[in-house]
C-alpha positions as a Python dict, from the first residue, in 0.01 Angstrom:
ca = {
    (1, 'M'): (0, 0, 0),
    (2, 'T'): (197, -317, 21),
    (3, 'L'): (-107, -550, 42),
    (4, 'K'): (-260, -376, -265),
    (5, 'T'): (69, -422, -447),
    (6, 'T'): (77, -797, -345),
    (7, 'E'): (-297, -856, -431),
    (8, 'R'): (-219, -705, -811),
    (9, 'Q'): (80, -956, -828),
    (10, 'R'): (-115, -1242, -775),
    (11, 'P'): (-216, -1449, -1059),
    (12, 'P'): (-575, -1451, -1211),
    (13, 'A'): (-789, -1744, -1113),
    (14, 'K'): (-762, -1963, -1422),
    (15, 'A'): (-384, -1937, -1404),
    (16, 'S'): (-376, -2100, -1042),
    (17, 'E'): (-596, -2372, -1131),
    (18, 'N'): (-434, -2725, -1027),
    (19, 'T'): (-313, -3007, -1266),
    (20, 'E'): (-670, -3128, -1304),
    (21, 'K'): (-645, -2935, -1635),
    (22, 'L'): (-382, -3137, -1776),
    (23, 'Q'): (-534, -3357, -2047),
    (24, 'R'): (-496, -3735, -1976),
    (25, 'G'): (-395, -3793, -2336),
    (26, 'L'): (-161, -4082, -2296),
    (27, 'S'): (-292, -4441, -2358),
    (28, 'E'): (-143, -4757, -2270),
    (29, 'R'): (8, -4797, -2606),
    (30, 'H'): (206, -4459, -2570),
    (31, 'I'): (319, -4544, -2201),
    (32, 'Q'): (446, -4897, -2301),
    (33, 'M'): (661, -4726, -2589),
    (34, 'I'): (778, -4442, -2405),
    (35, 'A'): (899, -4673, -2127),
    (36, 'L'): (1082, -4880, -2404),
    (37, 'G'): (1232, -4560, -2534),
    (38, 'G'): (1324, -4445, -2179),
    (39, 'A'): (1528, -4756, -2129),
    (40, 'I'): (1695, -4689, -2464),
    (41, 'G'): (1873, -4357, -2430),
    (42, 'T'): (2151, -4176, -2638),
    (43, 'G'): (2401, -4303, -2414),
    (44, 'L'): (2323, -4679, -2558),
    (45, 'F'): (2389, -4548, -2918),
    (46, 'M'): (2656, -4291, -2881),
    (47, 'G'): (2808, -4374, -2536),
    (48, 'A'): (2851, -4732, -2580),
    (49, 'G'): (3148, -4680, -2804),
    (50, 'K'): (3359, -4501, -2545),
    (51, 'N'): (3219, -4730, -2279),
    (52, 'I'): (3325, -5056, -2469),
    (53, 'A'): (3662, -4914, -2569),
    (54, 'I'): (3762, -4815, -2204),
    (55, 'S'): (3571, -5113, -2001),
    (56, 'G'): (3602, -5412, -2278),
    (57, 'T'): (3356, -5677, -2201),
    (58, 'S'): (3328, -5580, -1845),
    (59, 'I'): (3068, -5328, -1995),
    (60, 'L'): (2823, -5618, -1962),
    (61, 'I'): (2856, -5640, -1596),
    (62, 'I'): (2826, -5264, -1552),
    (63, 'Y'): (2491, -5246, -1765),
    (64, 'M'): (2332, -5531, -1543),
    (65, 'L'): (2443, -5354, -1222),
    (66, 'V'): (2303, -5035, -1305),
    (67, 'G'): (1983, -5168, -1472),
    (68, 'F'): (1928, -5383, -1159),
    (69, 'F'): (1942, -5084, -934),
    (70, 'M'): (1734, -4853, -1187),
    (71, 'Y'): (1473, -5110, -1161),
    (72, 'M'): (1485, -5079, -769),
    (73, 'V'): (1428, -4718, -798),
    (74, 'M'): (1142, -4764, -1032),
    (75, 'R'): (991, -5026, -793),
    (76, 'A'): (993, -4761, -493),
    (77, 'M'): (869, -4478, -724),
    (78, 'G'): (591, -4720, -832),
    (79, 'E'): (483, -4814, -488),
    (80, 'V'): (473, -4473, -305),
    (81, 'L'): (311, -4335, -648),
    (82, 'L'): (24, -4572, -644),
    (83, 'S'): (-42, -4527, -280),
    (84, 'K'): (-236, -4217, -330),
    (85, 'L'): (-461, -4149, -631),
    (86, 'D'): (-385, -3759, -600),
    (87, 'Y'): (14, -3792, -649),
    (88, 'K'): (72, -3657, -999),
    (89, 'S'): (467, -3711, -1008),
    (90, 'F'): (715, -3831, -790),
    (91, 'A'): (772, -3474, -683),
    (92, 'D'): (441, -3474, -517),
    (93, 'F'): (551, -3770, -276),
    (94, 'V'): (857, -3619, -182),
    (95, 'A'): (684, -3269, -81),
    (96, 'D'): (449, -3520, 116),
    (97, 'Y'): (715, -3673, 290),
    (98, 'M'): (1011, -3469, 319),
    (99, 'G'): (868, -3131, 308),
    (100, 'P'): (856, -2835, 88),
    (101, 'R'): (1240, -2760, 89),
    (102, 'A'): (1299, -3078, -43),
    (103, 'S'): (1056, -3078, -301),
    (104, 'F'): (1221, -2730, -414),
    (105, 'F'): (1551, -2887, -460),
    (106, 'L'): (1408, -3191, -610),
    (107, 'G'): (1182, -2995, -879),
    (108, 'W'): (1467, -2782, -976),
    (109, 'S'): (1749, -3041, -1021),
    (110, 'Y'): (1534, -3277, -1198),
    (111, 'W'): (1417, -2981, -1413),
    (112, 'L'): (1781, -2883, -1484),
    (113, 'S'): (1864, -3274, -1532),
    (114, 'W'): (1639, -3284, -1835),
    (115, 'V'): (1787, -2958, -1972),
    (116, 'V'): (2089, -3058, -1925),
    (117, 'T'): (2022, -3424, -2108),
    (118, 'C'): (1826, -3229, -2408),
    (119, 'I'): (2121, -3029, -2432),
    (120, 'A'): (2348, -3329, -2487),
    (121, 'D'): (2127, -3522, -2711),
    (122, 'V'): (2049, -3192, -2947),
    (123, 'V'): (2440, -3183, -2951),
    (124, 'V'): (2443, -3536, -3047),
    (125, 'C'): (2191, -3513, -3335),
    (126, 'G'): (2419, -3236, -3474),
    (127, 'G'): (2692, -3519, -3460),
    (128, 'Y'): (2496, -3772, -3651),
    (129, 'M'): (2402, -3518, -3933),
    (130, 'Q'): (2749, -3460, -3979),
    (131, 'Y'): (2768, -3838, -4101),
    (132, 'W'): (2592, -3746, -4402),
    (133, 'F'): (2703, -3366, -4414),
    (134, 'P'): (3100, -3346, -4284),
    (135, 'E'): (3118, -2974, -4363),
    (136, 'M'): (2832, -2876, -4191),
    (137, 'S'): (2845, -2700, -3841),
    (138, 'A'): (2689, -2921, -3552),
    (139, 'W'): (2518, -2656, -3415),
    (140, 'I'): (2271, -2625, -3738),
    (141, 'P'): (2088, -2927, -3726),
    (142, 'A'): (2107, -2933, -3303),
    (143, 'L'): (1906, -2570, -3321),
    (144, 'V'): (1678, -2735, -3583),
    (145, 'T'): (1588, -3040, -3392),
    (146, 'L'): (1537, -2835, -3087),
    (147, 'G'): (1302, -2629, -3269),
    (148, 'V'): (1083, -2925, -3423),
    (149, 'L'): (1069, -3080, -3080),
    (150, 'C'): (928, -2747, -2917),
    (151, 'L'): (645, -2769, -3188),
    (152, 'F'): (564, -3124, -3101),
    (153, 'N'): (523, -3054, -2741),
    (154, 'L'): (323, -2706, -2831),
    (155, 'L'): (38, -2856, -3024),
    (156, 'S'): (-82, -3143, -2758),
    (157, 'V'): (26, -3403, -2479),
    (158, 'K'): (-133, -3673, -2755),
    (159, 'M'): (97, -3540, -3006),
    (160, 'F'): (390, -3574, -2761),
    (161, 'G'): (305, -3928, -2714),
    (162, 'E'): (251, -4018, -3069),
    (163, 'A'): (597, -3865, -3160),
    (164, 'E'): (748, -4039, -2866),
    (165, 'F'): (581, -4364, -2987),
    (166, 'W'): (703, -4382, -3346),
    (167, 'F'): (1046, -4281, -3214),
    (168, 'A'): (1068, -4567, -2974),
    (169, 'L'): (923, -4797, -3235),
    (170, 'I'): (1209, -4701, -3482),
    (171, 'K'): (1465, -4803, -3220),
    (172, 'V'): (1320, -5093, -3074),
    (173, 'V'): (1301, -5266, -3446),
    (174, 'T'): (1639, -5153, -3501),
    (175, 'I'): (1795, -5296, -3209),
    (176, 'I'): (1607, -5646, -3265),
    (177, 'A'): (1717, -5629, -3633),
    (178, 'L'): (2063, -5550, -3529),
    (179, 'I'): (2043, -5844, -3287),
    (180, 'L'): (1934, -6093, -3541),
    (181, 'T'): (2159, -5955, -3817),
    (182, 'G'): (2451, -6000, -3557),
    (183, 'G'): (2390, -6345, -3432),
    (184, 'W'): (2350, -6463, -3805),
    (185, 'M'): (2710, -6308, -3878),
    (186, 'V'): (2851, -6495, -3573),
    (187, 'A'): (2662, -6828, -3680),
    (188, 'T'): (2813, -6804, -4034),
    (189, 'G'): (3145, -6690, -3902),
    (190, 'W'): (3118, -6317, -4129),
    (191, 'T'): (3438, -6179, -4209),
    (192, 'S'): (3468, -5821, -4264),
    (193, 'P'): (3687, -5623, -4540),
    (194, 'D'): (3968, -5573, -4273),
    (195, 'G'): (3983, -5909, -4177),
    (196, 'V'): (3797, -5931, -3845),
    (197, 'R'): (3603, -6285, -3798),
    (198, 'A'): (3267, -6239, -3618),
    (199, 'S'): (3276, -6483, -3352),
    (200, 'M'): (3189, -6544, -2969),
    (201, 'H'): (3581, -6547, -2903),
    (202, 'N'): (3591, -6187, -2936),
    (203, 'L'): (3393, -6204, -2627),
    (204, 'T'): (3552, -6468, -2427),
    (205, 'D'): (3924, -6328, -2488),
    (206, 'P'): (4031, -6295, -2154),
    (207, 'G'): (4257, -5954, -2288),
    (208, 'V'): (3933, -5780, -2348),
    (209, 'F'): (3764, -5826, -2034),
    (210, 'M'): (3912, -5538, -1842),
    (211, 'P'): (4185, -5415, -2112),
    (212, 'H'): (4258, -5114, -1903),
    (213, 'G'): (4215, -5274, -1558),
    (214, 'I'): (3989, -5165, -1269),
    (215, 'A'): (4027, -4800, -1365),
    (216, 'G'): (3870, -4869, -1689),
    (217, 'F'): (3571, -5065, -1548),
    (218, 'L'): (3501, -4795, -1301),
    (219, 'A'): (3511, -4537, -1571),
    (220, 'G'): (3243, -4731, -1775),
    (221, 'F'): (2977, -4639, -1502),
    (222, 'Q'): (2926, -4258, -1590),
    (223, 'I'): (2782, -4315, -1935),
    (224, 'A'): (2616, -4641, -1813),
    (225, 'I'): (2407, -4426, -1572),
    (226, 'F'): (2356, -4152, -1822),
    (227, 'S'): (2201, -4424, -2047),
    (228, 'Y'): (1944, -4510, -1816),
    (229, 'T'): (1822, -4132, -1766),
    (230, 'G'): (1477, -4126, -1860),
    (231, 'I'): (1378, -4443, -1722),
    (232, 'E'): (1183, -4266, -1447),
    (233, 'L'): (998, -4059, -1710),
    (234, 'L'): (689, -4272, -1607),
    (235, 'G'): (673, -4093, -1269),
    (236, 'T'): (594, -3744, -1437),
    (237, 'M'): (326, -3881, -1636),
    (238, 'T'): (81, -4001, -1376),
    (239, 'A'): (-150, -3671, -1442),
    (240, 'E'): (-148, -3741, -1832),
    (241, 'T'): (-208, -4116, -1798),
    (242, 'K'): (-523, -4312, -1876),
    (243, 'D'): (-571, -4570, -1588),
    (244, 'P'): (-221, -4533, -1397),
    (245, 'Q'): (-309, -4798, -1149),
    (246, 'R'): (-332, -5059, -1426),
    (247, 'I'): (-60, -4918, -1709),
    (248, 'L'): (221, -4810, -1469),
    (249, 'P'): (282, -5136, -1279),
    (250, 'K'): (274, -5297, -1624),
    (251, 'A'): (533, -5087, -1761),
    (252, 'I'): (747, -5094, -1457),
    (253, 'N'): (773, -5480, -1440),
    (254, 'A'): (891, -5487, -1829),
    (255, 'I'): (1222, -5312, -1735),
    (256, 'P'): (1405, -5617, -1663),
    (257, 'L'): (1315, -5809, -1991),
    (258, 'R'): (1411, -5490, -2174),
    (259, 'I'): (1753, -5447, -2036),
    (260, 'I'): (1857, -5791, -2113),
    (261, 'I'): (1718, -5752, -2462),
    (262, 'F'): (1826, -5408, -2562),
    (263, 'Y'): (2158, -5349, -2358),
    (264, 'M'): (2320, -5700, -2286),
    (265, 'L'): (2209, -5861, -2641),
    (266, 'S'): (2321, -5576, -2842),
    (267, 'M'): (2629, -5535, -2649),
    (268, 'I'): (2726, -5908, -2698),
    (269, 'V'): (2657, -5892, -3061),
    (270, 'I'): (2845, -5551, -3137),
    (271, 'I'): (3159, -5701, -2952),
    (272, 'A'): (3125, -6051, -3120),
    (273, 'V'): (3090, -5916, -3480),
    (274, 'T'): (3343, -5585, -3446),
    (275, 'S'): (3599, -5727, -3168),
    (276, 'W'): (3703, -5476, -2903),
    (277, 'A'): (4002, -5363, -3052),
    (278, 'A'): (3825, -5243, -3371),
    (279, 'I'): (3563, -5017, -3168),
    (280, 'S'): (3634, -4652, -3175),
    (281, 'P'): (3541, -4431, -2858),
    (282, 'D'): (3436, -4133, -3100),
    (283, 'V'): (3201, -4352, -3315),
    (284, 'S'): (2847, -4531, -3238),
    (285, 'P'): (2927, -4902, -3240),
    (286, 'F'): (2585, -4952, -3394),
    (287, 'V'): (2703, -4751, -3685),
    (288, 'L'): (3030, -4929, -3713),
    (289, 'L'): (2903, -5286, -3696),
    (290, 'F'): (2725, -5258, -4037),
    (291, 'A'): (3044, -5025, -4185),
    (292, 'K'): (3288, -5308, -4086),
    (293, 'A'): (3059, -5584, -4264),
    (294, 'G'): (3088, -5371, -4578),
    (295, 'L'): (2718, -5260, -4566),
    (296, 'P'): (2760, -4869, -4565),
    (297, 'A'): (2385, -4836, -4684),
    (298, 'A'): (2301, -5009, -4326),
    (299, 'A'): (2527, -4814, -4156),
    (300, 'A'): (2355, -4490, -4281),
    (301, 'V'): (2008, -4650, -4178),
    (302, 'I'): (2139, -4727, -3827),
    (303, 'N'): (2305, -4380, -3824),
    (304, 'F'): (1930, -4232, -3879),
    (305, 'V'): (1798, -4447, -3628),
    (306, 'A'): (2069, -4314, -3364),
    (307, 'L'): (1956, -4005, -3472),
    (308, 'T'): (1584, -4065, -3410),
    (309, 'S'): (1696, -4221, -3039),
    (310, 'A'): (1868, -3881, -2966),
    (311, 'M'): (1556, -3699, -3087),
    (312, 'S'): (1353, -3911, -2884),
    (313, 'S'): (1538, -3865, -2578),
    (314, 'A'): (1535, -3480, -2639),
    (315, 'N'): (1151, -3505, -2674),
    (316, 'S'): (1121, -3660, -2352),
    (317, 'G'): (1361, -3414, -2196),
    (318, 'V'): (1127, -3125, -2326),
    (319, 'Y'): (812, -3303, -2201),
    (320, 'S'): (954, -3351, -1853),
    (321, 'S'): (1135, -3048, -1812),
    (322, 'T'): (819, -2863, -1899),
    (323, 'R'): (597, -3077, -1680),
    (324, 'M'): (823, -3027, -1371),
    (325, 'L'): (852, -2661, -1412),
    (326, 'Y'): (465, -2666, -1404),
    (327, 'G'): (464, -2861, -1085),
    (328, 'L'): (675, -2626, -934),
    (329, 'S'): (476, -2350, -1020),
    (330, 'I'): (159, -2516, -895),
    (331, 'E'): (369, -2597, -565),
    (332, 'K'): (458, -2201, -560),
    (333, 'H'): (828, -2305, -603),
    (334, 'A'): (834, -2129, -922),
    (335, 'H'): (673, -1816, -1095),
    (336, 'W'): (298, -1815, -1106),
    (337, 'Q'): (323, -1777, -1510),
    (338, 'F'): (466, -2145, -1547),
    (339, 'R'): (166, -2273, -1454),
    (340, 'I'): (-54, -2104, -1732),
    (341, 'L'): (-204, -2344, -1975),
    (342, 'S'): (-274, -2287, -2350),
    (343, 'K'): (-665, -2270, -2397),
    (344, 'T'): (-687, -2560, -2663),
    (345, 'S'): (-459, -2820, -2609),
    (346, 'S'): (-376, -2790, -2182),
    (347, 'I'): (-29, -2752, -2244),
    (348, 'P'): (203, -2539, -1991),
    (349, 'V'): (289, -2317, -2274),
    (350, 'R'): (520, -2056, -2062),
    (351, 'S'): (714, -2365, -1886),
    (352, 'L'): (760, -2503, -2243),
    (353, 'Y'): (901, -2170, -2369),
    (354, 'F'): (1097, -2099, -2066),
    (355, 'S'): (1274, -2470, -2107),
    (356, 'C'): (1353, -2447, -2452),
    (357, 'F'): (1506, -2113, -2407),
    (358, 'C'): (1765, -2240, -2157),
    (359, 'M'): (1817, -2564, -2384),
    (360, 'L'): (1887, -2323, -2672),
    (361, 'S'): (2131, -2162, -2462),
    (362, 'G'): (2314, -2438, -2352),
    (363, 'T'): (2323, -2589, -2730),
    (364, 'L'): (2496, -2292, -2811),
    (365, 'L'): (2793, -2416, -2612),
    (366, 'L'): (2896, -2609, -2955),
    (367, 'F'): (3046, -2261, -3044),
    (368, 'L'): (3299, -2294, -2743),
    (369, 'V'): (3333, -2667, -2758),
    (370, 'P'): (3309, -2766, -3131),
    (371, 'N'): (3429, -3130, -3068),
    (372, 'V'): (3085, -3298, -3011),
    (373, 'M'): (3225, -3632, -2806),
    (374, 'T'): (3389, -3404, -2584),
    (375, 'L'): (3070, -3188, -2503),
    (376, 'F'): (2876, -3483, -2479),
    (377, 'T'): (3100, -3624, -2199),
    (378, 'I'): (3102, -3325, -1978),
    (379, 'V'): (2737, -3225, -2027),
    (380, 'S'): (2639, -3620, -1982),
    (381, 'T'): (2795, -3625, -1661),
    (382, 'L'): (2642, -3323, -1515),
    (383, 'A'): (2313, -3463, -1614),
    (384, 'A'): (2404, -3810, -1458),
    (385, 'I'): (2487, -3644, -1124),
    (386, 'L'): (2162, -3452, -1142),
    (387, 'V'): (1948, -3755, -1209),
    (388, 'I'): (2145, -3944, -966),
    (389, 'Y'): (2031, -3689, -666),
    (390, 'S'): (1687, -3728, -812),
    (391, 'W'): (1687, -4110, -806),
    (392, 'A'): (1817, -4091, -457),
    (393, 'M'): (1544, -3846, -325),
    (394, 'I'): (1277, -4101, -470),
    (395, 'L'): (1446, -4374, -246),
    (396, 'V'): (1482, -4166, 77),
    (397, 'A'): (1101, -4052, 30),
    (398, 'Y'): (1009, -4434, 11),
    (399, 'L'): (1222, -4501, 329),
    (400, 'I'): (1017, -4211, 521),
    (401, 'Y'): (683, -4343, 359),
    (402, 'R'): (756, -4695, 493),
    (403, 'K'): (812, -4574, 845),
    (404, 'Q'): (538, -4315, 852),
    (405, 'R'): (263, -4522, 642),
    (406, 'P'): (295, -4874, 718),
    (407, 'D'): (-67, -4912, 671),
    (408, 'L'): (-32, -4774, 291),
    (409, 'H'): (245, -5048, 220),
    (410, 'A'): (44, -5328, 366),
    (411, 'Q'): (-231, -5249, 159),
    (412, 'S'): (-38, -5173, -148),
    (413, 'N'): (-45, -5430, -464),
    (414, 'F'): (260, -5329, -598),
    (415, 'K'): (503, -5366, -309),
    (416, 'M'): (874, -5300, -384),
    (417, 'P'): (1066, -5619, -346),
    (418, 'A'): (1286, -5615, 6),
    (419, 'G'): (1190, -5261, 8),
    (420, 'I'): (1405, -5133, 286),
    (421, 'L'): (1683, -5331, 231),
    (422, 'M'): (1727, -5250, -143),
    (423, 'S'): (1659, -4884, -88),
    (424, 'W'): (1958, -4868, 137),
    (425, 'L'): (2179, -5097, -100),
    (426, 'T'): (2065, -4857, -413),
    (427, 'L'): (2150, -4545, -232),
    (428, 'A'): (2496, -4716, -155),
    (429, 'F'): (2553, -4738, -501),
    (430, 'F'): (2483, -4407, -619),
    (431, 'V'): (2725, -4282, -382),
    (432, 'F'): (2985, -4524, -528),
    (433, 'T'): (2889, -4392, -876),
    (434, 'V'): (2945, -4038, -773),
    (435, 'F'): (3289, -4130, -605),
    (436, 'I'): (3447, -4309, -910),
    (437, 'M'): (3375, -3986, -1088),
    (438, 'L'): (3667, -3822, -912),
    (439, 'F'): (3898, -4020, -1101),
    (440, 'D'): (3836, -3903, -1450),
    (441, 'P'): (3955, -3558, -1571),
    (442, 'D'): (3627, -3515, -1775),
    (443, 'T'): (3386, -3620, -1519),
    (444, 'L'): (3586, -3467, -1241),
    (445, 'A'): (3526, -3106, -1420),
    (446, 'A'): (3132, -3158, -1390),
    (447, 'L'): (3126, -3316, -1082),
    (448, 'A'): (3345, -3021, -929),
    (449, 'V'): (3095, -2774, -1113),
    (450, 'S'): (2767, -2948, -955),
    (451, 'P'): (2787, -2834, -591),
    (452, 'L'): (2736, -2478, -708),
    (453, 'W'): (2381, -2559, -848),
    (454, 'F'): (2303, -2685, -499),
    (455, 'I'): (2462, -2375, -346),
    (456, 'L'): (2245, -2152, -590),
    (457, 'L'): (1940, -2344, -488),
    (458, 'F'): (1981, -2277, -134),
    (459, 'I'): (2016, -1916, -168),
    (460, 'F'): (1700, -1931, -354),
    (461, 'W'): (1520, -2098, -146),
    (462, 'K'): (1641, -1872, 157),
    (463, 'I'): (1535, -1573, -61),
    (464, 'K'): (1180, -1745, -120),
    (465, 'Q'): (1135, -1812, 254),
    (466, 'R'): (1248, -1435, 330),
    (467, 'K'): (981, -1317, 62),
    (468, 'A'): (690, -1517, 234),
    (469, 'Q'): (803, -1398, 590),
    (470, 'L'): (784, -1039, 447),
    (471, 'K'): (423, -1109, 282),
    (472, 'T'): (283, -1252, 626),
    (473, 'A'): (405, -943, 803),
    (474, 'D'): (255, -732, 555),
    (475, 'L'): (-94, -904, 577),
    (476, 'H'): (-84, -864, 952),
    (477, 'V'): (17, -479, 976),
}
């Protein structure tokens, strides 16, 4: 009787087919621009104001440090991903080298990190809309944004790629325009209506290097980490990328230059034009730069760009969480229905619906915490903790790969520089970033809650193991 029940509960043959049914609809144009967009997150547009306010010009050191170690993670991920053509995401090689339990913990944690990140992003979208409609409740545009992005991802992977291409292009063009405009303001000694003169002295003043001491410097790491969330998104797209062996190395190797242009130069320009003292932690410094220059129309344009940046990150969150849940189902770590693909566009529709439902539930937190920046800080910290865990798992899997498969490393055309040493240094850096979250009340709250997630995962893993044992016993009866 038990055997018959088990057979009835198995998925139909079509639903259990593997990821080969996913369409390779992402071209080099899509991947390169998605890589650009992944390096320019909501944390840069929205969180940079708070980071500059608390860290001063030392924020430049923070972004460089975090960016360097993120590049190391990407090189480790790239080498292992390309070592076997059948790897479709970094979750695959974690399962290969660390076993099913590690894959279970990583897959669900990465899924949650993107759900939480998407909640933070759509919450920020609500905040940006209040620039034009100050009386509007933030949850209204947040829910509309989530609905639109769900629709984009429902149509086809090419539609996702196109949406992300144009979102990222808007961000890139705007930041370049901001850097050029700010450079012109500094060169001409532009003075804003409130008397602030654009000058490199605003950067070199010793008083603004660490205005709140070492505590302010350390506090800047959390949002900096969150700013880089999404840089690893390339590692979830292999199954839907045309010619990943050629495209992924090019996209990864371009990351350092993007960090210098989009993080370092934009921060230099913002501080030089507006001055540290005039930067508000509650307002996007990109909007503030043009508002201070007496160009409110341009400030409105930048606010629109910041809005599209948040939508871009949320779009990536919907895509990535859907594909990770689909992968979990393929590995039998999630319900079999999450692997069902739509007939017309090969989209894992039930994974998409479930992920969007979870994001919708989290977005309703705006009813409980109406202050956008407060909620953004709490949610972004939780996302940062989860993504740090995911990055760390990639590095641990890389170290095991180096030990177990030196032959694959020797054959690799995309070796991680000083792989073993840099993996350990990067892991030590991640331990440091989690440790400093203990000293800020907002980040401490999220850090205190995060162990509950891993306890919950452990319980579900044990339940899953128990069910598998019972099933095996029934088959032998």
